[in-house]
MARKE-706910 format. One record per residue: residue number from 1; x, y, z of N, C-alpha, C in turn; residue in one letter. Coordinates in Angstrom, 3 decimals. Each point is the difference from the previous one (the first is absolute). Layout:
BEGIN
+-----+----------+----------+----------+----------+----------+----------+----------+----------+----------+------+
! pos !      n_X !      n_Y !      n_Z !     ca_X !     ca_Y !     ca_Z !      c_X !      c_Y !      c_Z ! code !
+-----+----------+----------+----------+----------+----------+----------+----------+----------+----------+------+
! NUM !        X !        Y !        Z !        X !        Y !        Z !        X !        Y !        Z !    A !
...
+-----+----------+----------+----------+----------+----------+----------+----------+----------+----------+------+
***
This chain:
BEGIN
+-----+----------+----------+----------+----------+----------+----------+----------+----------+----------+------+
! pos !      n_X !      n_Y !      n_Z !     ca_X !     ca_Y !     ca_Z !      c_X !      c_Y !      c_Z ! code !
+-----+----------+----------+----------+----------+----------+----------+----------+----------+----------+------+
!   1 !    0.845 !   -1.180 !    0.000 !   -0.845 !    1.180 !    0.000 !    0.889 !    1.241 !    0.000 !    X !
!   2 !   -0.167 !    0.891 !   -0.982 !    0.848 !    1.180 !   -0.051 !   -0.289 !    0.943 !    1.157 !    X !
!   3 !    1.061 !    0.633 !    0.464 !   -0.179 !    0.949 !    1.101 !   -0.421 !    1.356 !   -0.549 !    X !
!   4 !   -0.556 !    0.801 !    0.868 !   -0.403 !    1.353 !   -0.380 !    1.249 !    0.796 !   -0.351 !    X !
!   5 !   -0.103 !    0.886 !   -0.997 !    1.175 !    0.791 !   -0.360 !    0.427 !    0.894 !    1.160 !    X !
!   6 !    1.297 !    0.135 !    0.141 !    0.514 !    0.836 !    1.079 !   -0.298 !    1.465 !   -0.302 !    X !
!   7 !    0.082 !    0.803 !    1.034 !   -0.236 !    1.432 !   -0.151 !    0.976 !    0.598 !   -1.005 !    X !
!   8 !    1.240 !   -0.450 !    0.040 !    1.006 !    0.503 !   -0.933 !   -0.384 !   -0.319 !   -1.439 !    X !
!   9 !   -0.474 !   -1.223 !   -0.252 !   -0.428 !   -0.376 !   -1.346 !   -1.185 !    0.833 !   -0.452 !    X !
!  10 !   -0.948 !    0.205 !    0.887 !   -1.175 !    0.801 !   -0.350 !    0.397 !    1.444 !   -0.287 !    X !
!  11 !    0.878 !    0.570 !    0.803 !    0.460 !    1.370 !   -0.233 !    0.783 !    0.101 !   -1.307 !    X !
!  12 !    0.781 !   -1.019 !   -0.322 !    0.764 !   -0.004 !   -1.242 !   -0.927 !    0.027 !   -1.219 !    X !
!  13 !   -1.137 !   -0.665 !    0.109 !   -0.960 !   -0.004 !   -1.106 !   -0.767 !    1.316 !   -0.092 !    X !
!  14 !   -0.248 !    0.648 !    1.130 !   -0.775 !    1.242 !    0.022 !    0.885 !    1.219 !   -0.278 !    X !
!  15 !    1.279 !   -0.076 !    0.309 !    0.892 !    1.158 !   -0.119 !    0.020 !    0.630 !   -1.393 !    X !
!  16 !    0.114 !   -0.772 !   -1.090 !    0.005 !    0.660 !   -1.317 !   -1.289 !    0.778 !   -0.278 !    X !
!  17 !   -1.138 !   -0.544 !    0.425 !   -1.262 !    0.717 !   -0.165 !    0.006 !    1.275 !    0.836 !    X !
!  18 !    0.493 !   -0.096 !    1.216 !    0.019 !    1.163 !    0.891 !    0.905 !    1.101 !   -0.555 !    X !
!  19 !    1.135 !   -0.382 !   -0.568 !    0.919 !    0.993 !   -0.573 !   -0.655 !    0.695 !   -1.194 !    X !
!  20 !   -0.578 !   -0.775 !   -0.910 !   -0.667 !    0.587 !   -1.166 !   -1.160 !    0.896 !    0.445 !    X !
!  21 !   -0.775 !   -0.468 !    0.972 !   -1.124 !    0.763 !    0.541 !    0.489 !    1.330 !    0.586 !    X !
!  22 !    1.102 !   -0.030 !    0.726 !    0.552 !    1.209 !    0.612 !    0.503 !    0.986 !   -1.053 !    X !
!  23 !    0.646 !   -0.504 !   -1.045 !    0.498 !    0.871 !   -1.070 !   -1.169 !    0.702 !   -0.691 !    X !
!  24 !   -1.033 !   -0.775 !   -0.317 !   -1.186 !    0.566 !   -0.646 !   -0.669 !    1.014 !    0.926 !    X !
!  25 !   -0.120 !   -0.335 !    1.269 !   -0.627 !    0.907 !    0.964 !    0.756 !    1.303 !    0.151 !    X !
!  26 !    1.317 !   -0.082 !    0.080 !    0.808 !    1.217 !    0.142 !   -0.122 !    0.878 !   -1.244 !    X !
!  27 !    0.085 !   -0.617 !   -1.164 !   -0.133 !    0.758 !   -1.241 !   -1.364 !    0.650 !   -0.134 !    X !
!  28 !   -1.040 !   -0.741 !    0.354 !   -1.351 !    0.549 !   -0.098 !   -0.257 !    1.082 !    1.034 !    X !
!  29 !    0.621 !   -0.098 !    1.155 !   -0.149 !    1.053 !    1.007 !    0.599 !    1.302 !   -0.525 !    X !
!  30 !    1.185 !   -0.083 !   -0.595 !    0.620 !    1.200 !   -0.572 !   -0.840 !    0.557 !   -1.153 !    X !
!  31 !   -0.506 !   -0.899 !   -0.853 !   -0.849 !    0.443 !   -1.107 !   -1.284 !    0.653 !    0.517 !    X !
!  32 !   -0.599 !   -0.584 !    1.038 !   -1.215 !    0.569 !    0.598 !    0.264 !    1.422 !    0.498 !    X !
!  33 !    1.110 !    0.177 !    0.696 !    0.336 !    1.331 !    0.515 !    0.205 !    0.990 !   -1.141 !    X !
!  34 !    0.656 !   -0.438 !   -1.078 !    0.235 !    0.884 !   -1.145 !   -1.317 !    0.373 !   -0.689 !    X !
!  35 !   -0.864 !   -0.981 !   -0.228 !   -1.289 !    0.276 !   -0.641 !   -0.827 !    0.950 !    0.861 !    X !
!  36 !   -0.035 !   -0.263 !    1.294 !   -0.772 !    0.841 !    0.910 !    0.549 !    1.421 !    0.002 !    X !
!  37 !    1.312 !    0.144 !    0.030 !    0.632 !    1.321 !    0.002 !   -0.355 !    0.776 !   -1.262 !    X !
!  38 !    0.095 !   -0.678 !   -1.155 !   -0.283 !    0.667 !   -1.275 !   -1.485 !    0.347 !   -0.121 !    X !
!  39 !   -0.868 !   -0.857 !    0.518 !   -1.447 !    0.209 !   -0.145 !   -0.611 !    0.844 !    1.121 !    X !
!  40 !    0.789 !    0.448 !    0.959 !   -0.532 !    0.794 !    1.116 !   -0.805 !    1.230 !   -0.433 !    X !
!  41 !    0.363 !    0.680 !   -1.082 !   -0.791 !    1.172 !   -0.391 !   -1.479 !   -0.296 !   -0.283 !    X !
!  42 !   -0.350 !   -1.242 !   -0.329 !   -1.413 !   -0.315 !   -0.243 !   -0.719 !   -0.375 !    1.288 !    X !
!  43 !    0.724 !   -0.065 !    1.115 !   -0.578 !   -0.327 !    1.298 !    0.675 !   -1.221 !    0.606 !    X !
!  44 !    0.209 !    0.037 !    1.308 !    0.726 !   -1.072 !    0.695 !   -0.718 !   -1.345 !   -0.099 !    X !
!  45 !   -1.316 !    0.006 !    0.151 !   -0.746 !   -1.262 !   -0.039 !    0.035 !   -0.587 !   -1.404 !    X !
!  46 !   -0.235 !    0.830 !   -1.018 !    0.055 !   -0.482 !   -1.386 !    1.394 !   -0.516 !   -0.326 !    X !
!  47 !    1.013 !    0.723 !    0.419 !    1.374 !   -0.416 !   -0.253 !    0.284 !   -1.348 !    0.661 !    X !
!  48 !   -0.472 !   -0.174 !    1.212 !    0.186 !   -1.265 !    0.720 !   -0.712 !   -1.147 !   -0.709 !    X !
!  49 !   -1.207 !    0.250 !   -0.487 !   -0.756 !   -1.039 !   -0.701 !    0.714 !   -0.392 !   -1.295 !    X !
!  50 !    0.446 !    0.986 !   -0.761 !    0.711 !   -0.284 !   -1.252 !    1.267 !   -0.803 !    0.295 !    X !
!  51 !    0.770 !    0.440 !    0.977 !    1.222 !   -0.710 !    0.371 !   -0.280 !   -1.424 !    0.453 !    X !
!  52 !   -1.064 !   -0.189 !    0.765 !   -0.357 !   -1.336 !    0.494 !   -0.403 !   -0.922 !   -1.137 !    X !
!  53 !   -0.847 !    0.471 !   -0.902 !   -0.462 !   -0.847 !   -1.104 !    1.167 !   -0.370 !   -0.923 !    X !
!  54 !    0.829 !    0.971 !   -0.352 !    1.125 !   -0.264 !   -0.900 !    0.989 !   -0.974 !    0.637 !    X !
!  55 !    0.405 !    0.272 !    1.237 !    1.019 !   -0.858 !    0.618 !   -0.550 !   -1.365 !    0.383 !    X !
!  56 !   -1.276 !   -0.094 !    0.343 !   -0.585 !   -1.309 !    0.293 !   -0.032 !   -0.851 !   -1.264 !    X !
!  57 !   -0.355 !    0.606 !   -1.119 !   -0.016 !   -0.733 !   -1.262 !    1.407 !   -0.457 !   -0.380 !    X !
!  58 !    0.978 !    0.895 !    0.114 !    1.377 !   -0.378 !   -0.315 !    0.529 !   -1.056 !    0.975 !    X !
!  59 !   -0.355 !    0.114 !    1.271 !    0.430 !   -0.997 !    0.987 !   -0.613 !   -1.356 !   -0.305 !    X !
!  60 !   -1.268 !   -0.005 !   -0.419 !   -0.631 !   -1.272 !   -0.365 !    0.760 !   -0.645 !   -1.151 !    X !
!  61 !    0.249 !    0.763 !   -1.068 !    0.679 !   -0.555 !   -1.167 !    1.409 !   -0.486 !    0.349 !    X !
!  62 !    0.742 !    0.796 !    0.763 !    1.362 !   -0.400 !    0.379 !   -0.011 !   -1.245 !    0.881 !    X !
!  63 !   -0.908 !   -0.072 !    0.952 !   -0.076 !   -1.184 !    0.857 !   -0.470 !   -1.219 !   -0.776 !    X !
!  64 !   -0.973 !    0.169 !   -0.888 !   -0.522 !   -1.122 !   -0.788 !    1.083 !   -0.581 !   -0.903 !    X !
!  65 !    0.757 !    0.875 !   -0.673 !    0.947 !   -0.464 !   -1.008 !    1.442 !   -0.094 !    0.479 !    X !
!  66 !    0.260 !    0.334 !    1.258 !    1.354 !   -0.175 !    0.523 !   -0.031 !   -0.763 !    1.319 !    X !
!  67 !   -0.542 !    0.605 !    1.053 !    0.030 !   -0.623 !    1.321 !   -0.683 !   -1.360 !    0.007 !    X !
!  68 !   -1.200 !   -0.073 !   -0.549 !   -0.797 !   -1.228 !    0.052 !   -0.153 !   -0.638 !   -1.379 !    X !
!  69 !    1.017 !    0.127 !   -0.849 !   -0.108 !   -0.500 !   -1.368 !   -0.143 !   -1.511 !   -0.072 !    X !
!  70 !    0.432 !   -0.718 !    1.017 !   -0.091 !   -1.457 !   -0.015 !   -1.286 !   -0.506 !    0.638 !    X !
!  71 !   -0.808 !    0.906 !    0.494 !   -1.253 !   -0.404 !    0.621 !   -1.067 !   -0.175 !   -1.082 !    X !
!  72 !   -1.008 !   -0.770 !    0.321 !   -1.082 !   -0.268 !   -0.932 !   -0.705 !    1.296 !   -0.373 !    X !
!  73 !   -0.287 !    0.176 !   -1.274 !   -0.709 !    1.193 !   -0.464 !   -1.496 !   -0.268 !    0.023 !    X !
!  74 !   -0.733 !    0.974 !    0.499 !   -1.458 !   -0.073 !   -0.027 !   -0.492 !    1.209 !   -0.780 !    X !
!  75 !   -1.294 !    0.202 !   -0.047 !   -0.571 !    1.099 !   -0.779 !    0.562 !    1.347 !    0.453 !    X !
!  76 !    0.340 !    0.824 !   -0.968 !    0.549 !    1.326 !    0.274 !   -0.945 !    0.815 !    0.881 !    X !
!  77 !   -1.281 !   -0.032 !   -0.300 !   -0.985 !    0.767 !    0.771 !    0.005 !   -0.445 !    1.464 !    X !
!  78 !    0.035 !   -1.311 !    0.237 !    0.018 !   -0.533 !    1.363 !    1.247 !    0.444 !    0.744 !    X !
!  79 !    1.167 !   -0.192 !   -0.629 !    1.253 !    0.355 !    0.654 !    0.083 !    1.488 !    0.292 !    X !
!  80 !   -0.331 !    0.825 !   -0.988 !    0.118 !    1.446 !    0.200 !   -0.977 !    0.499 !    1.052 !    X !
!  81 !   -1.220 !   -0.533 !    0.000 !   -0.991 !    0.424 !    1.006 !    0.486 !   -0.360 !    1.409 !    X !
!  82 !    0.504 !   -1.217 !    0.166 !    0.532 !   -0.388 !    1.314 !    1.217 !    0.839 !    0.372 !    X !
!  83 !    0.900 !    0.205 !   -0.970 !    1.202 !    0.789 !    0.237 !   -0.368 !    1.408 !    0.461 !    X !
!  84 !   -0.920 !    0.641 !   -0.732 !   -0.421 !    1.352 !    0.348 !   -0.693 !    0.006 !    1.363 !    X !
!  85 !   -0.840 !   -0.998 !    0.253 !   -0.689 !   -0.089 !    1.292 !    0.968 !   -0.142 !    1.165 !    X !
!  86 !    1.000 !   -0.860 !   -0.157 !    0.985 !   -0.164 !    1.071 !    0.854 !    1.260 !    0.160 !    X !
!  87 !    0.232 !    0.734 !   -1.092 !    0.691 !    1.277 !    0.117 !   -0.821 !    0.996 !    0.803 !    X !
!  88 !   -1.317 !   -0.018 !   -0.203 !   -0.871 !    0.889 !    0.793 !    0.051 !   -0.361 !    1.482 !    X !
!  89 !    0.014 !   -1.295 !    0.312 !    0.125 !   -0.424 !    1.398 !    1.341 !    0.474 !    0.556 !    X !
!  90 !    1.069 !   -0.146 !   -0.793 !    1.315 !    0.480 !    0.428 !    0.001 !    1.498 !    0.244 !    X !
!  91 !   -0.674 !    0.740 !   -0.879 !   -0.108 !    1.445 !    0.178 !   -0.760 !    0.331 !    1.283 !    X !
!  92 !   -1.041 !   -0.775 !    0.304 !   -0.753 !    0.214 !    1.239 !    0.869 !   -0.286 !    1.226 !    X !
!  93 !    0.848 !   -1.020 !   -0.095 !    0.918 !   -0.302 !    1.107 !    0.941 !    1.179 !    0.223 !    X !
!  94 !    0.595 !    0.504 !   -1.083 !    0.918 !    1.135 !    0.109 !   -0.707 !    1.231 !    0.559 !    X !
!  95 !   -1.144 !    0.324 !   -0.556 !   -0.749 !    1.174 !    0.456 !   -0.484 !   -0.188 !    1.434 !    X !
!  96 !   -0.354 !   -1.218 !    0.345 !   -0.441 !   -0.305 !    1.358 !    1.098 !    0.258 !    1.021 !    X !
!  97 !    1.235 !   -0.350 !   -0.363 !    1.114 !    0.257 !    0.917 !    0.198 !    1.503 !    0.198 !    X !
!  98 !   -0.128 !    0.766 !   -1.084 !    0.123 !    1.454 !    0.115 !   -1.134 !    0.557 !    0.864 !    X !
!  99 !   -1.210 !   -0.513 !   -0.201 !   -1.147 !    0.452 !    0.803 !    0.201 !   -0.339 !    1.475 !    X !
! 100 !    0.553 !   -1.177 !    0.288 !    0.286 !   -0.369 !    1.399 !    1.010 !    0.976 !    0.589 !    X !
! 101 !    1.028 !    0.333 !   -0.792 !    0.987 !    0.974 !    0.481 !   -0.614 !    1.354 !    0.276 !    X !
! 102 !   -0.859 !    0.450 !   -0.908 !   -0.594 !    1.333 !    0.137 !   -1.066 !    0.042 !    1.080 !    X !
! 103 !   -0.950 !   -0.897 !   -0.082 !   -1.146 !    0.067 !    0.919 !    0.195 !   -0.817 !    1.277 !    X !
! 104 !    0.762 !   -1.082 !   -0.094 !    0.220 !   -0.827 !    1.178 !    1.093 !    0.533 !    0.906 !    X !
! 105 !    1.073 !    0.509 !   -0.623 !    1.135 !    0.491 !    0.778 !    0.124 !    1.515 !   -0.016 !    X !
! 106 !   -0.908 !    0.673 !   -0.700 !   -0.017 !    1.462 !    0.004 !    1.134 !    0.654 !   -0.761 !    X !
! 107 !    0.589 !   -0.687 !   -0.972 !    1.075 !    0.600 !   -0.788 !   -0.579 !    1.113 !   -0.874 !    X !
! 108 !    0.800 !    1.053 !   -0.208 !   -0.428 !    1.089 !   -0.872 !    1.008 !    0.159 !   -1.136 !    X !
! 109 !   -0.511 !    0.444 !   -1.160 !    0.856 !    0.154 !   -1.173 !    1.081 !    1.066 !    0.230 !    X !
! 110 !   -0.307 !    1.001 !    0.769 !    0.942 !    1.089 !    0.221 !    1.119 !   -0.386 !    0.970 !    X !
! 111 !   -0.323 !   -0.730 !    1.066 !    0.967 !   -0.263 !    1.071 !    0.626 !   -1.389 !   -0.037 !    X !
! 112 !   -0.599 !   -0.943 !   -0.708 !    0.446 !   -1.393 !    0.088 !    0.295 !   -0.610 !   -1.371 !    X !
! 113 !    0.702 !    0.746 !   -0.854 !    0.269 !   -0.484 !   -1.360 !    0.802 !   -1.300 !   -0.004 !    X !
! 114 !    0.996 !   -0.097 !    0.838 !    0.828 !   -1.213 !    0.062 !   -0.835 !   -1.181 !    0.502 !    X !
! 115 !   -0.813 !    0.236 !    0.991 !   -0.859 !   -1.068 !    0.529 !   -1.003 !   -0.451 !   -1.064 !    X !
! 116 !   -0.553 !    0.955 !   -0.764 !   -0.911 !   -0.359 !   -1.096 !    0.723 !   -0.840 !   -1.047 !    X !
! 117 !    1.221 !    0.381 !   -0.308 !    0.785 !   -0.757 !   -0.962 !    0.233 !   -1.428 !    0.509 !    X !
! 118 !    0.325 !   -0.120 !    1.281 !    0.228 !   -1.329 !    0.589 !   -1.272 !   -0.846 !   -0.033 !    X !
! 119 !   -1.126 !    0.594 !    0.345 !   -1.276 !   -0.714 !   -0.023 !   -0.340 !   -0.410 !   -1.436 !    X !
! 120 !    0.252 !    0.885 !   -0.949 !   -0.266 !   -0.297 !   -1.411 !    0.870 !   -1.154 !   -0.483 !    X !
! 121 !    1.279 !    0.032 !    0.321 !    0.916 !   -1.077 !   -0.403 !   -0.426 !   -1.319 !    0.642 !    X !
! 122 !   -0.404 !    0.037 !    1.256 !   -0.488 !   -1.208 !    0.673 !   -1.244 !   -0.544 !   -0.707 !    X !
! 123 !   -0.920 !    0.898 !   -0.341 !   -1.209 !   -0.401 !   -0.723 !    0.315 !   -0.585 !   -1.365 !    X !
! 124 !    0.947 !    0.607 !   -0.709 !    0.415 !   -0.527 !   -1.301 !    0.594 !   -1.396 !    0.167 !    X !
! 125 !    0.777 !   -0.204 !    1.047 !    0.583 !   -1.320 !    0.260 !   -1.060 !   -1.062 !    0.223 !    X !
! 126 !   -0.969 !    0.298 !    0.836 !   -1.083 !   -0.960 !    0.266 !   -0.806 !   -0.250 !   -1.272 !    X !
! 127 !   -0.318 !    1.063 !   -0.740 !   -0.778 !   -0.143 !   -1.236 !    0.774 !   -0.780 !   -1.057 !    X !
! 128 !    1.303 !    0.171 !   -0.064 !    0.821 !   -0.724 !   -0.968 !    0.014 !   -1.492 !    0.297 !    X !
! 129 !    0.153 !   -0.354 !    1.263 !   -0.045 !   -1.420 !    0.376 !   -1.371 !   -0.581 !   -0.337 !    X !
! 130 !   -1.060 !    0.742 !    0.289 !   -1.348 !   -0.460 !   -0.340 !   -0.145 !   -0.207 !   -1.503 !    X !
! 131 !    0.434 !    0.972 !   -0.800 !   -0.135 !   -0.105 !   -1.459 !    0.773 !   -1.194 !   -0.538 !    X !
! 132 !    1.229 !   -0.167 !    0.452 !    0.820 !   -1.129 !   -0.466 !   -0.717 !   -1.314 !    0.287 !    X !
! 133 !   -0.502 !   -0.146 !    1.209 !   -0.730 !   -1.225 !    0.371 !   -1.260 !   -0.157 !   -0.859 !    X !
! 134 !   -0.767 !    1.060 !   -0.166 !   -1.262 !   -0.080 !   -0.748 !    0.242 !   -0.313 !   -1.473 !    X !
! 135 !    1.011 !    0.617 !   -0.599 !    0.277 !   -0.268 !   -1.415 !    0.393 !   -1.459 !   -0.209 !    X !
! 136 !    0.906 !   -0.499 !    0.857 !    0.440 !   -1.395 !   -0.154 !   -1.119 !   -0.978 !    0.288 !    X !
! 137 !   -0.904 !    0.337 !    0.909 !   -1.025 !   -0.927 !    0.439 !   -1.245 !    0.032 !   -0.878 !    X !
! 138 !   -0.435 !    1.185 !   -0.411 !   -1.290 !    0.123 !   -0.674 !    0.058 !    0.474 !   -1.455 !    X !
! 139 !    0.952 !    0.860 !   -0.333 !    0.000 !    0.596 !   -1.338 !    0.758 !   -0.871 !   -0.997 !    X !
! 140 !    1.271 !   -0.256 !    0.285 !    0.842 !   -0.780 !   -0.908 !    0.121 !   -1.409 !    0.567 !    X !
! 141 !   -0.792 !   -0.896 !   -0.532 !   -0.099 !   -1.351 !    0.540 !    1.283 !   -0.782 !   -0.238 !    X !
! 142 !    0.289 !   -0.897 !    0.912 !    1.201 !   -0.819 !   -0.091 !   -0.101 !   -0.926 !   -1.211 !    X !
! 143 !    1.147 !   -0.353 !   -0.594 !   -0.055 !   -0.918 !   -1.134 !   -0.472 !   -1.378 !    0.449 !    X !
! 144 !   -0.616 !   -0.766 !   -0.903 !   -0.451 !   -1.326 !    0.374 !    1.179 !   -0.898 !    0.361 !    X !
! 145 !   -0.239 !   -0.928 !    0.890 !    1.039 !   -0.925 !    0.430 !    0.128 !   -1.081 !   -1.063 !    X !
! 146 !    1.151 !   -0.004 !   -0.711 !    0.228 !   -1.011 !   -1.028 !    1.390 !   -0.622 !    0.100 !    X !
! 147 !    0.685 !    0.267 !    1.106 !    1.317 !   -0.579 !    0.197 !    1.139 !    0.889 !   -0.459 !    X !
! 148 !   -0.284 !    1.127 !   -0.645 !    1.055 !    0.880 !   -0.503 !    0.061 !    1.321 !    0.755 !    X !
! 149 !   -0.719 !    0.103 !    1.126 !   -0.022 !    1.268 !    0.724 !    1.386 !    0.368 !    0.520 !    X !
! 150 !    0.775 !   -0.992 !    0.407 !    1.328 !    0.280 !    0.539 !    0.866 !    0.722 !   -1.007 !    X !
! 151 !   -0.038 !   -0.436 !   -1.263 !    0.811 !    0.634 !   -1.032 !   -0.441 !    1.438 !   -0.218 !    X !
! 152 !   -1.288 !    0.252 !    0.057 !   -0.498 !    1.354 !   -0.222 !    0.321 !    0.899 !    1.188 !    X !
! 153 !   -0.203 !   -0.496 !    1.212 !    0.209 !    0.856 !    1.171 !    1.477 !    0.288 !    0.242 !    X !
! 154 !    0.905 !   -0.815 !   -0.545 !    1.423 !    0.257 !    0.180 !    0.507 !    1.106 !   -0.922 !    X !
! 155 !   -0.801 !    0.357 !   -0.990 !    0.431 !    1.023 !   -0.948 !    0.073 !    1.352 !    0.694 !    X !
! 156 !    0.906 !    0.816 !   -0.454 !    0.222 !    1.305 !    0.588 !   -0.983 !    1.008 !   -0.579 !    X !
! 157 !   -0.929 !    0.495 !    0.815 !   -1.012 !    0.941 !   -0.478 !    0.604 !    1.329 !   -0.415 !    X !
! 158 !    1.154 !    0.349 !    0.528 !    0.595 !    1.277 !   -0.354 !    0.636 !   -0.016 !   -1.381 !    X !
! 159 !    0.048 !   -1.163 !   -0.654 !    0.545 !   -0.059 !   -1.353 !   -0.881 !    0.755 !   -0.976 !    X !
! 160 !   -1.270 !    0.141 !    0.349 !   -0.894 !    0.853 !   -0.762 !   -0.484 !   -0.563 !   -1.306 !    X !
! 161 !   -0.325 !    0.918 !   -0.883 !   -0.664 !   -0.361 !   -1.248 !    0.948 !   -0.639 !   -1.013 !    X !
! 162 !    1.297 !    0.220 !    0.108 !    0.938 !   -0.505 !   -0.997 !   -0.023 !   -1.519 !   -0.094 !    X !
! 163 !   -0.248 !   -0.686 !    1.107 !    0.032 !   -1.453 !   -0.027 !   -1.147 !   -0.616 !   -0.786 !    X !
! 164 !   -1.034 !    0.759 !   -0.285 !   -1.135 !   -0.539 !   -0.723 !    0.357 !   -0.396 !   -1.431 !    X !
! 165 !    1.001 !    0.642 !   -0.587 !    0.376 !   -0.319 !   -1.369 !    1.317 !   -0.755 !   -0.080 !    X !
! 166 !    0.561 !   -0.398 !    1.097 !    1.312 !   -0.633 !    0.032 !   -0.118 !   -1.518 !   -0.014 !    X !
! 167 !   -0.452 !   -0.563 !   -1.117 !   -0.215 !   -1.444 !   -0.088 !    1.299 !   -0.762 !    0.169 !    X !
! 168 !    1.100 !    0.525 !   -0.541 !    1.260 !   -0.736 !    0.053 !    0.818 !    0.294 !    1.260 !    X !
! 169 !   -0.538 !    0.758 !    0.929 !    0.703 !    0.301 !    1.250 !   -0.414 !   -1.013 !    1.058 !    X !
! 170 !    0.950 !   -0.792 !    0.506 !   -0.352 !   -1.005 !    1.020 !   -0.623 !    0.644 !    1.231 !    X !
! 171 !   -1.118 !   -0.549 !    0.449 !   -0.675 !    0.477 !    1.205 !   -1.006 !    1.103 !   -0.243 !    X !
! 172 !   -0.123 !    0.487 !   -1.249 !   -0.957 !    1.068 !   -0.270 !   -1.411 !   -0.556 !   -0.043 !    X !
! 173 !   -0.973 !    0.892 !    0.143 !   -1.397 !   -0.423 !   -0.045 !   -0.337 !   -0.593 !   -1.351 !    X !
! 174 !    0.508 !    0.606 !   -1.073 !   -0.288 !   -0.501 !   -1.341 !    0.609 !   -1.383 !   -0.189 !    X !
! 175 !    1.229 !   -0.198 !    0.462 !    0.656 !   -1.307 !   -0.133 !   -0.742 !   -1.036 !    0.828 !    X !
! 176 !   -0.421 !    0.367 !    1.203 !   -0.747 !   -0.913 !    0.857 !   -1.326 !   -0.382 !   -0.654 !    X !
! 177 !   -0.675 !    0.991 !   -0.598 !   -1.268 !   -0.266 !   -0.675 !    0.189 !   -0.982 !   -1.170 !    X !
! 178 !    1.058 !    0.195 !   -0.788 !    0.274 !   -0.910 !   -1.122 !    0.283 !   -1.398 !    0.528 !    X !
! 179 !    0.777 !   -0.091 !    1.067 !    0.333 !   -1.295 !    0.598 !   -1.234 !   -0.711 !    0.532 !    X !
! 180 !   -0.893 !    0.770 !    0.651 !   -1.201 !   -0.599 !    0.577 !   -0.963 !   -0.485 !   -1.075 !    X !
! 181 !   -0.040 !    0.688 !   -1.128 !   -0.912 !   -0.374 !   -1.075 !    0.491 !   -1.218 !   -0.773 !    X !
! 182 !    1.288 !   -0.250 !    0.016 !    0.517 !   -1.138 !   -0.773 !    0.049 !   -1.282 !    0.787 !    X !
+-----+----------+----------+----------+----------+----------+----------+----------+----------+----------+------+
***
């Protein structure tokens, strides 16, 4: 009877996804701030909505085709709706932490800027862990168990899109796909 995978083995399989997820998240956060800054003249709320819709869509595409590229694909409408919904929950977590800081602890924007920043970063951390878990669990389904999961999970997710066309490169996704089909 096989034993349960050790924590180290499980972390080794999750680490490439976590790294890709973090890269996409950091890039989208910077893009969100830039879009919001540029769109501020039309109003802060409108700018925030535009930034959220654009970066959520880009984050979905990047996660679908890079972070979770080996996971089973389901209907685009289903995945995007769940992805957007979980992003809204994450946004509520972040905003909730700020509200707790402001109304629960009496922080003010004028006197407690550093504390607000700390509360915001804490909220982003909790929301990020939630999103990562929700995407892996509900949005991007795990590949079916067919005996080849080990080969796929050992691949380096940070290799990116280049490996998709590298049929003659040992260990690439394209080479693995050709091998599995033959």
